[in-house]
C-alpha positions, 0 to 999 in steps of 0.5 A: 602700680606700686610694689604690692599691685595697688594703683597709685595714679591715673588720668584720662586722656581724650583725643578730640577732633577739632574745627579750630586750628585748621581742624587739628585734634586736641588732647583733653587731660582730665582727672589726674590723680595720685594716691596721697601716700605717693605724692611728691615722688614725680608720679604725677609728672610722669603721668602728664608727660606720658599723656602729652607724648601720647596726644602728640603721637595721635596727631594732637597739636595741643593738650588742654586741661581744667583745674579748679580755681581753688587748687593753687598747688595743682595750678603751680604743678601744671605751670611747672610742666609748661601749661599756660593759663589760657581759658576761663572755664564754665560748668553746667551741672545737672 
């Protein structure tokens, strides 16, 4: 929230029970968004760090996210925060 009460960033964190990794839970991070006029100020990094800390506090052993293959800036951002490329994502839309 900025000085005028406007929301400048958000994300969605889902904690999912797991079958793999000896039944450990995982955090699924989605829809990380920061208002255009607030980007490059560290807000996204703070949001992601909060989500990782929260997932760990809820017993998750990993946090994963998806980003579109064309979003190379976002990929660099997540890699800078310690995320590694590990999956090939697929989508079925209705």
